[in-house]
Backbone as ProteinMPNN parsed JSONL, in Angstrom:
{"seq_chain_A": "XXXXXXXXXXXXXXXXXXXXXXXXXXXXXXXXXXXXXXXXXXXXXXXXXXXXXXXXXXXXXXXXXXXXXXXXXXXXXXXXXXXXXXXXXXXXXXXXXXXXXXXXXXXXXXXXXXXXXXXXXXXXXXXXXXXXXXXXXXXXXXXXXXXXXXXX", "coords_chain_A": {"N_chain_A": [[10.281, -14.9, 6.291], [8.772, -12.619, 6.935], [7.118, -12.269, 4.687], [5.493, -14.538, 4.865], [4.092, -13.997, 7.21], [2.732, -11.661, 6.468], [1.086, -12.733, 4.458], [-0.446, -14.547, 5.983], [-1.802, -12.76, 7.695], [-3.249, -11.282, 5.824], [-4.974, -13.287, 4.868], [-6.417, -13.809, 7.216], [-7.839, -11.439, 7.483], [-9.306, -11.027, 5.128], [-12.109, -11.892, 4.548], [-13.53, -10.544, 6.566], [-12.91, -7.808, 6.075], [-13.965, -7.498, 3.484], [-16.681, -8.027, 3.95], [-17.299, -5.894, 5.635], [-16.883, -3.732, 4.025], [-14.351, -2.624, 3.614], [-11.072, -1.912, 2.252], [-8.08, -3.631, 1.877], [-5.044, -2.12, 1.885], [-2.26, -2.289, 2.336], [0.239, -4.281, 4.008], [2.651, -4.293, 6.503], [5.447, -5.808, 8.004], [7.797, -5.088, 10.086], [11.042, -4.415, 11.52], [12.0, -2.023, 13.795], [14.477, -0.439, 15.323], [14.722, -2.061, 18.349], [12.229, -3.14, 18.284], [9.427, -4.913, 16.865], [6.991, -4.309, 14.34], [3.705, -4.714, 13.272], [1.98, -3.524, 10.748], [-1.048, -2.493, 9.435], [-2.687, -1.269, 6.718], [-5.615, 0.255, 5.823], [-8.5, 1.099, 3.906], [-11.547, 2.768, 2.843], [-14.416, 3.59, 0.865], [-14.865, 7.012, 0.968], [-13.18, 7.239, 3.107], [-11.522, 6.211, 6.199], [-12.139, 6.096, 9.773], [-11.176, 6.639, 13.217], [-12.705, 4.891, 14.751], [-13.284, 2.858, 12.925], [-10.683, 1.854, 12.537], [-10.205, 0.894, 15.098], [-12.147, -1.182, 15.327], [-11.25, -2.955, 13.333], [-8.682, -3.504, 14.279], [-9.288, -4.759, 16.728], [-10.678, -7.051, 15.815], [-8.635, -8.273, 14.25], [-6.628, -8.629, 16.171], [-7.783, -10.55, 17.886], [-7.882, -12.761, 16.119], [-5.163, -13.101, 15.591], [-4.262, -13.811, 18.116], [-5.547, -16.276, 18.377], [-4.478, -17.881, 16.248], [-1.751, -17.379, 16.307], [0.58, -16.646, 14.538], [2.945, -15.226, 14.631], [6.106, -15.316, 15.896], [7.514, -13.612, 17.63], [7.428, -10.829, 19.988], [5.397, -7.99, 19.219], [4.164, -4.84, 17.937], [0.891, -3.957, 17.108], [-0.506, -2.062, 14.58], [-3.152, -0.349, 13.115], [-4.212, 1.535, 10.443], [-5.101, 4.329, 8.298], [-3.973, 4.589, 4.884], [-3.237, 7.131, 4.277], [-2.945, 10.374, 2.617], [-1.013, 10.174, 0.657], [-1.106, 7.574, -0.46], [0.198, 4.29, -1.089], [0.712, 2.79, -4.32], [-0.042, -0.278, -5.216], [-1.537, -2.482, -6.175], [-3.16, -3.522, -9.261], [-5.732, -2.233, -9.41], [-5.272, 0.002, -7.826], [-3.6, 1.586, -9.401], [-5.311, 2.013, -11.59], [-7.342, 3.569, -10.4], [-5.797, 5.779, -9.875], [-5.199, 7.028, -12.269], [-4.91, 10.059, -13.937], [-4.308, 11.44, -11.681], [-1.83, 12.952, -9.475], [1.336, 11.461, -9.097], [4.145, 9.797, -7.522], [6.918, 8.136, -8.557], [9.397, 5.645, -8.284], [12.185, 4.006, -9.802], [13.872, 0.879, -10.468], [16.073, 1.03, -12.062], [17.699, 3.538, -14.08], [15.621, 5.428, -16.315], [15.703, 7.002, -19.263], [17.755, 8.456, -18.059], [16.816, 9.069, -15.495], [15.626, 8.161, -12.187], [13.528, 8.806, -10.633], [10.214, 9.954, -10.787], [7.874, 12.435, -10.896], [4.649, 13.434, -11.326], [1.706, 13.668, -13.415], [-0.275, 10.785, -13.645], [-0.882, 9.367, -16.598], [-1.672, 7.053, -17.947], [-2.368, 3.553, -17.529], [-1.382, 0.224, -17.903], [-1.08, -3.35, -17.707], [1.483, -3.78, -18.488], [2.909, -1.344, -18.433], [3.238, 2.061, -17.157], [2.29, 5.472, -17.802], [3.728, 8.532, -17.265], [3.341, 11.984, -16.939], [5.597, 14.388, -16.543], [6.904, 17.592, -15.424], [8.721, 18.123, -17.4], [8.604, 16.151, -19.468], [6.897, 13.37, -21.088], [6.869, 10.087, -19.899], [7.183, 6.644, -20.453], [6.965, 3.981, -18.298], [8.111, 0.847, -17.772], [6.35, -1.838, -16.184], [7.856, -3.764, -14.769], [10.061, -2.338, -13.975], [9.349, -0.627, -11.988], [10.004, 0.434, -8.822], [8.762, 1.594, -6.596], [5.606, 3.205, -6.035], [3.392, 5.908, -5.476], [0.581, 7.957, -4.531], [0.828, 11.475, -4.973], [1.063, 14.548, -3.294], [0.831, 17.769, -4.389], [2.352, 20.874, -3.719]], "CA_chain_A": [[9.284, -14.987, 7.329], [7.887, -11.454, 6.865], [6.105, -12.502, 3.666], [4.552, -15.536, 5.394], [3.247, -13.302, 8.187], [1.844, -10.782, 5.706], [0.091, -13.582, 3.805], [-1.349, -15.06, 7.021], [-2.642, -11.651, 8.148], [-4.174, -10.988, 4.726], [-5.991, -14.338, 4.875], [-7.258, -13.612, 8.401], [-8.65, -10.232, 7.34], [-9.998, -10.919, 3.835], [-13.579, -11.965, 4.573], [-14.026, -9.481, 7.439], [-12.814, -6.525, 5.382], [-14.926, -7.49, 2.379], [-18.029, -7.954, 4.541], [-17.478, -4.58, 6.248], [-16.711, -2.688, 3.014], [-13.009, -2.044, 3.666], [-10.078, -2.388, 1.291], [-6.729, -3.789, 2.412], [-4.114, -1.386, 1.033], [-0.906, -2.804, 2.487], [0.636, -4.852, 5.294], [4.093, -4.251, 6.749], [5.97, -6.419, 9.22], [9.148, -4.528, 10.054], [11.748, -4.189, 12.773], [12.509, -0.665, 13.945], [15.218, -0.507, 16.579], [14.591, -3.399, 18.937], [10.814, -3.51, 18.253], [8.764, -5.35, 15.64], [5.695, -3.679, 14.115], [2.792, -5.234, 12.255], [1.158, -2.377, 10.343], [-2.08, -2.824, 8.471], [-3.244, -0.044, 6.153], [-6.946, -0.077, 5.321], [-9.256, 2.255, 3.434], [-12.893, 2.501, 2.341], [-15.021, 4.72, 0.16], [-15.126, 8.1, 1.902], [-12.137, 7.264, 4.123], [-11.783, 5.505, 7.449], [-11.942, 6.908, 10.971], [-10.544, 5.943, 14.341], [-13.572, 3.782, 15.155], [-13.038, 1.781, 11.957], [-9.372, 1.267, 12.855], [-10.373, 0.155, 16.335], [-12.883, -2.419, 15.035], [-10.369, -3.84, 12.569], [-7.613, -3.903, 15.186], [-9.854, -5.726, 17.677], [-10.928, -8.29, 15.074], [-7.365, -8.889, 13.88], [-5.937, -9.024, 17.391], [-8.376, -11.827, 18.327], [-7.448, -13.807, 15.188], [-3.725, -13.313, 15.803], [-4.139, -14.554, 19.374], [-5.995, -17.657, 18.117], [-3.608, -18.608, 15.324], [-0.389, -17.119, 16.768], [1.55, -16.859, 13.454], [4.127, -14.38, 14.784], [6.832, -15.893, 17.028], [8.128, -12.604, 18.493], [6.56, -9.745, 20.442], [5.262, -6.964, 18.194], [3.117, -3.846, 18.112], [-0.076, -3.958, 16.015], [-1.021, -0.742, 14.222], [-4.098, -0.33, 12.006], [-4.429, 2.935, 10.099], [-5.344, 4.731, 6.912], [-2.72, 4.753, 4.146], [-2.95, 8.557, 4.172], [-3.172, 11.048, 1.336], [-0.018, 9.714, -0.315], [-1.198, 6.121, -0.358], [1.0, 3.548, -2.067], [0.053, 2.126, -5.441], [0.5, -1.636, -5.188], [-2.356, -3.403, -6.963], [-3.639, -2.917, -10.51], [-6.846, -1.309, -9.205], [-4.724, 1.246, -7.282], [-3.145, 2.372, -10.553], [-6.484, 2.405, -12.375], [-7.971, 4.691, -9.691], [-4.881, 6.916, -9.831], [-5.054, 7.675, -13.576], [-5.357, 11.447, -13.886], [-3.856, 12.047, -10.427], [-0.39, 13.127, -9.338], [2.015, 10.313, -8.511], [5.598, 9.806, -7.391], [7.353, 6.795, -8.922], [10.835, 5.386, -8.35], [12.473, 2.826, -10.615], [15.055, 0.104, -10.096], [17.19, 1.483, -12.887], [17.337, 4.777, -14.769], [14.892, 5.475, -17.586], [16.08, 8.312, -19.827], [18.641, 9.138, -17.124], [16.189, 9.388, -14.203], [15.059, 7.057, -11.414], [12.373, 9.341, -9.914], [9.284, 10.634, -11.677], [6.719, 13.002, -10.207], [3.774, 14.106, -12.278], [0.364, 13.118, -13.582], [-0.374, 9.45, -14.239], [-1.736, 9.489, -17.775], [-2.204, 5.77, -18.417], [-1.913, 2.335, -16.865], [-1.671, -1.109, -18.422], [-0.306, -4.32, -16.934], [2.869, -3.741, -18.964], [3.595, -0.071, -18.198], [2.477, 3.263, -16.83], [2.772, 6.665, -18.491], [3.724, 9.663, -16.338], [3.653, 13.293, -17.517], [6.279, 15.263, -15.584], [6.993, 18.98, -15.893], [9.604, 18.201, -18.557], [8.259, 15.269, -20.583], [6.075, 12.196, -20.825], [7.728, 8.908, -19.841], [6.562, 5.336, -20.264], [7.763, 3.219, -17.341], [7.702, -0.565, -17.761], [5.909, -2.309, -14.865], [8.935, -4.485, -14.112], [11.107, -1.421, -13.512], [8.811, 0.217, -10.923], [10.416, 0.035, -7.471], [7.661, 2.011, -5.729], [4.741, 4.247, -6.582], [2.4, 6.39, -4.52], [-0.039, 9.224, -4.872], [1.658, 12.605, -4.552], [0.387, 15.808, -3.034], [1.639, 18.877, -4.881], [2.163, 22.117, -2.965]], "C_chain_A": [[8.284, -13.829, 7.253], [6.776, -11.678, 5.835], [5.066, -13.519, 4.139], [3.59, -14.888, 6.382], [2.258, -12.399, 7.469], [0.733, -11.584, 5.027], [-0.918, -14.106, 4.823], [-2.309, -13.972, 7.498], [-3.671, -11.305, 7.076], [-5.305, -12.015, 4.696], [-6.943, -14.188, 6.058], [-8.254, -12.462, 8.213], [-9.594, -10.24, 6.144], [-11.513, -10.898, 3.947], [-14.174, -10.863, 5.443], [-14.027, -8.139, 6.709], [-13.824, -6.425, 4.253], [-16.34, -7.298, 2.913], [-18.316, -6.553, 5.078], [-17.267, -3.42, 5.266], [-15.367, -1.979, 3.046], [-12.13, -2.642, 2.581], [-8.729, -2.483, 1.995], [-5.768, -3.135, 1.43], [-2.718, -1.997, 1.116], [-0.741, -3.399, 3.88], [2.154, -4.764, 5.375], [4.387, -5.02, 8.023], [7.44, -6.064, 9.248], [9.728, -4.374, 11.455], [12.295, -2.774, 12.753], [13.172, -0.589, 15.311], [15.121, -1.926, 17.11], [13.153, -3.924, 18.873], [10.339, -3.947, 16.873], [7.394, -4.686, 15.567], [4.948, -4.418, 13.005], [1.845, -4.086, 11.949], [0.215, -2.806, 9.233], [-2.716, -1.515, 8.021], [-4.529, -0.401, 5.417], [-7.64, 1.213, 4.903], [-10.669, 1.819, 3.088], [-13.384, 3.748, 1.624], [-15.352, 5.802, 1.189], [-14.118, 8.204, 3.025], [-12.527, 6.518, 5.389], [-11.542, 6.441, 8.622], [-11.375, 6.042, 12.09], [-11.385, 4.765, 14.829], [-13.404, 2.585, 14.228], [-11.725, 1.07, 12.284], [-9.461, 0.425, 14.116], [-11.08, -1.174, 16.129], [-11.999, -3.427, 14.319], [-9.259, -4.375, 13.469], [-8.104, -4.963, 16.172], [-10.09, -7.08, 17.005], [-9.616, -9.018, 14.787], [-6.617, -9.392, 15.111], [-6.462, -10.368, 17.91], [-7.914, -12.979, 17.432], [-5.974, -14.129, 15.385], [-3.483, -14.097, 17.096], [-4.51, -16.021, 19.183], [-4.963, -18.46, 17.337], [-2.123, -18.473, 15.661], [0.687, -17.347, 15.685], [2.858, -16.086, 13.612], [4.876, -14.814, 16.051], [7.418, -14.882, 18.014], [7.082, -11.599, 18.967], [6.535, -8.66, 19.365], [4.176, -5.981, 18.598], [2.219, -3.908, 16.883], [-0.581, -2.536, 15.814], [-1.943, -0.889, 13.021], [-4.394, 1.128, 11.707], [-4.792, 3.106, 8.633], [-3.998, 4.822, 6.197], [-2.33, 6.215, 3.969], [-3.152, 9.093, 2.759], [-2.2, 10.581, 0.252], [0.059, 8.192, -0.287], [-0.37, 5.429, -1.43], [0.124, 2.953, -3.163], [0.7, 0.753, -5.551], [-0.215, -2.559, -6.161], [-2.813, -2.719, -8.252], [-4.775, -1.909, -10.304], [-6.392, 0.009, -8.579], [-4.291, 2.17, -8.416], [-4.324, 2.863, -11.382], [-7.163, 3.611, -11.732], [-7.102, 5.947, -9.722], [-4.696, 7.61, -11.18], [-5.684, 9.065, -13.501], [-4.9, 12.178, -12.635], [-2.332, 12.174, -10.428], [0.205, 11.944, -8.589], [3.503, 10.588, -8.381], [6.045, 8.371, -7.58], [8.877, 6.725, -8.881], [11.03, 4.094, -9.134], [13.75, 2.148, -10.132], [16.296, 0.547, -10.862], [16.75, 2.725, -13.653], [16.559, 4.539, -16.072], [15.109, 6.885, -18.107], [16.878, 9.131, -18.814], [18.054, 9.461, -15.756], [15.638, 8.128, -13.524], [13.857, 7.513, -10.583], [11.526, 10.161, -10.877], [8.105, 11.129, -10.852], [5.909, 13.783, -11.223], [2.436, 13.401, -12.351], [0.432, 11.745, -14.241], [-1.38, 9.524, -15.379], [-2.392, 8.174, -18.173], [-1.607, 4.636, -17.604], [-2.324, 1.122, -17.69], [-0.856, -2.068, -17.561], [1.179, -4.27, -17.303], [3.612, -2.479, -18.571], [2.637, 1.001, -17.702], [3.073, 4.416, -17.632], [2.608, 7.843, -17.536], [4.142, 10.92, -17.085], [4.283, 14.152, -16.433], [6.298, 16.673, -16.159], [7.782, 19.08, -17.193], [9.179, 17.35, -19.74], [7.335, 14.143, -20.133], [6.966, 10.964, -20.906], [6.887, 7.656, -19.649], [7.502, 4.52, -19.38], [7.275, 1.779, -17.333], [7.381, -1.037, -16.333], [7.041, -2.987, -14.098], [10.048, -3.599, -13.582], [10.631, -0.516, -12.379], [9.234, -0.347, -9.568], [9.32, 0.387, -6.468], [6.864, 3.098, -6.436], [3.721, 4.633, -5.523], [1.74, 7.631, -5.079], [0.854, 10.335, -4.346], [0.795, 13.842, -4.36], [1.328, 16.917, -3.491], [1.314, 20.135, -4.087], [2.479, 23.31, -3.819]], "O_chain_A": [[7.089, -14.025, 7.477], [5.624, -11.319, 6.079], [3.88, -13.372, 3.842], [2.399, -15.201, 6.386], [1.077, -12.369, 7.817], [-0.425, -11.165, 5.021], [-2.119, -14.108, 4.555], [-3.497, -14.233, 7.684], [-4.836, -11.061, 7.389], [-6.467, -11.651, 4.517], [-8.145, -14.414, 5.918], [-9.374, -12.512, 8.723], [-10.593, -9.521, 6.152], [-12.143, -9.953, 3.472], [-15.215, -10.303, 5.098], [-15.026, -7.42, 6.724], [-14.467, -5.389, 4.079], [-17.105, -6.493, 2.381], [-19.446, -6.074, 4.987], [-17.45, -2.259, 5.631], [-15.249, -0.854, 2.561], [-12.4, -3.725, 2.061], [-8.288, -1.527, 2.633], [-5.684, -3.546, 0.273], [-2.065, -2.201, 0.093], [-1.479, -3.065, 4.807], [2.856, -5.118, 4.428], [3.662, -4.897, 9.01], [8.243, -6.656, 8.527], [9.001, -4.224, 12.437], [12.974, -2.374, 11.806], [12.498, -0.667, 16.339], [15.408, -2.884, 16.392], [12.878, -5.025, 19.349], [10.786, -3.426, 15.851], [6.717, -4.518, 16.581], [5.501, -4.703, 11.943], [1.012, -3.716, 12.776], [0.624, -3.397, 8.233], [-3.222, -0.746, 8.839], [-4.537, -1.238, 4.514], [-7.4, 2.278, 5.472], [-10.957, 0.623, 3.045], [-12.816, 4.829, 1.774], [-16.042, 5.533, 2.173], [-14.172, 9.143, 3.819], [-13.701, 6.231, 5.624], [-10.841, 7.445, 8.498], [-11.13, 4.85, 11.905], [-10.84, 3.754, 15.272], [-13.382, 1.439, 14.678], [-11.663, -0.159, 12.306], [-8.857, -0.644, 14.193], [-10.666, -2.188, 16.69], [-11.997, -4.611, 14.655], [-8.936, -5.562, 13.425], [-7.413, -5.951, 16.421], [-9.745, -8.124, 17.558], [-9.49, -10.216, 15.041], [-6.034, -10.476, 15.08], [-5.68, -11.223, 18.324], [-7.591, -14.056, 17.931], [-5.579, -15.295, 15.351], [-2.596, -14.949, 17.153], [-3.872, -16.907, 19.752], [-4.615, -19.579, 17.715], [-1.329, -19.355, 15.335], [1.601, -18.147, 15.885], [3.781, -16.267, 12.819], [4.345, -14.695, 17.155], [7.785, -15.259, 19.127], [5.984, -11.527, 18.414], [7.533, -8.436, 18.68], [3.371, -6.256, 19.488], [2.706, -3.911, 15.752], [-1.027, -1.886, 16.759], [-1.559, -1.487, 12.015], [-4.782, 1.881, 12.6], [-4.788, 2.157, 7.849], [-2.983, 5.103, 6.834], [-1.209, 6.509, 3.553], [-3.486, 8.351, 1.835], [-2.533, 10.593, -0.933], [1.127, 7.604, -0.117], [-0.252, 5.927, -2.55], [-1.051, 2.654, -2.95], [1.863, 0.64, -5.936], [0.421, -3.326, -6.883], [-2.85, -1.492, -8.331], [-4.791, -0.855, -10.939], [-7.046, 1.034, -8.771], [-4.572, 3.369, -8.403], [-4.332, 4.01, -11.828], [-7.519, 4.566, -12.421], [-7.618, 7.059, -9.608], [-4.092, 8.682, -11.234], [-6.824, 9.229, -13.066], [-5.074, 13.392, -12.525], [-1.642, 11.589, -11.263], [-0.341, 11.484, -7.586], [4.051, 11.479, -9.03], [5.608, 7.481, -6.85], [9.565, 7.619, -9.373], [10.172, 3.211, -9.138], [14.592, 2.762, -9.477], [17.419, 0.448, -10.368], [15.554, 2.939, -13.853], [16.811, 3.586, -16.81], [14.734, 7.856, -17.451], [16.705, 10.346, -18.716], [18.733, 10.072, -14.931], [15.241, 7.168, -14.184], [13.234, 6.699, -9.902], [12.039, 10.951, -11.67], [7.421, 10.345, -10.193], [6.423, 14.678, -11.894], [2.075, 12.632, -11.46], [1.103, 11.561, -15.257], [-2.575, 9.717, -15.158], [-3.517, 8.159, -18.672], [-0.503, 4.737, -17.069], [-3.472, 1.01, -18.12], [-0.024, -1.629, -16.767], [2.031, -4.675, -16.512], [4.829, -2.52, -18.389], [1.416, 0.879, -17.806], [4.216, 4.345, -18.084], [1.509, 8.123, -17.057], [5.161, 10.934, -17.777], [3.599, 14.598, -15.512], [5.774, 16.917, -17.246], [7.562, 19.988, -17.994], [9.359, 17.754, -20.889], [7.039, 13.994, -18.948], [7.728, 10.805, -21.859], [5.998, 7.609, -18.799], [8.688, 4.386, -19.679], [6.142, 1.514, -16.93], [8.075, -0.666, -15.386], [7.163, -2.794, -12.888], [10.894, -4.062, -12.817], [11.413, 0.279, -11.857], [8.867, -1.466, -9.211], [8.986, -0.416, -5.597], [7.369, 3.805, -7.308], [3.245, 3.787, -4.767], [2.267, 8.277, -5.984], [1.566, 10.139, -3.362], [-0.088, 14.136, -5.166], [2.472, 17.0, -3.044], [0.15, 20.427, -3.815], [2.377, 24.446, -3.354]]}, "name": "protein", "num_of_chains": 1, "seq": "XXXXXXXXXXXXXXXXXXXXXXXXXXXXXXXXXXXXXXXXXXXXXXXXXXXXXXXXXXXXXXXXXXXXXXXXXXXXXXXXXXXXXXXXXXXXXXXXXXXXXXXXXXXXXXXXXXXXXXXXXXXXXXXXXXXXXXXXXXXXXXXXXXXXXXXX"}
């Protein structure tokens, strides 16, 4: 059901976001405690502000009320993905080449399941990450999650 809701929300937002110059980064529909949350993460060139989030939230809220695809009560949250934004789509990885990333894998690669370092390359088949110790090629099918990483 969560995937159906995410797909419905994406379809509701697609033309509005494109017209307004926003990029849909991610959608989550999750239960935390006794509450359900619909979280929409959006970005744009130069970043988004609270007014942008408010406009998107208002637009989406009206569409959700019209179509009513979610059978339970929920909280709607629209926000920026933040500095450590997830890498989900091919264009996310392309933009991240040369930047620091944190990647987890479904199974160990050379004995490790976590890789933090500079993303050197991206293809549809694999990414290449340079960590402090070595360079590792990670097949796309083994990536559990990936996000930008802020180094301190």
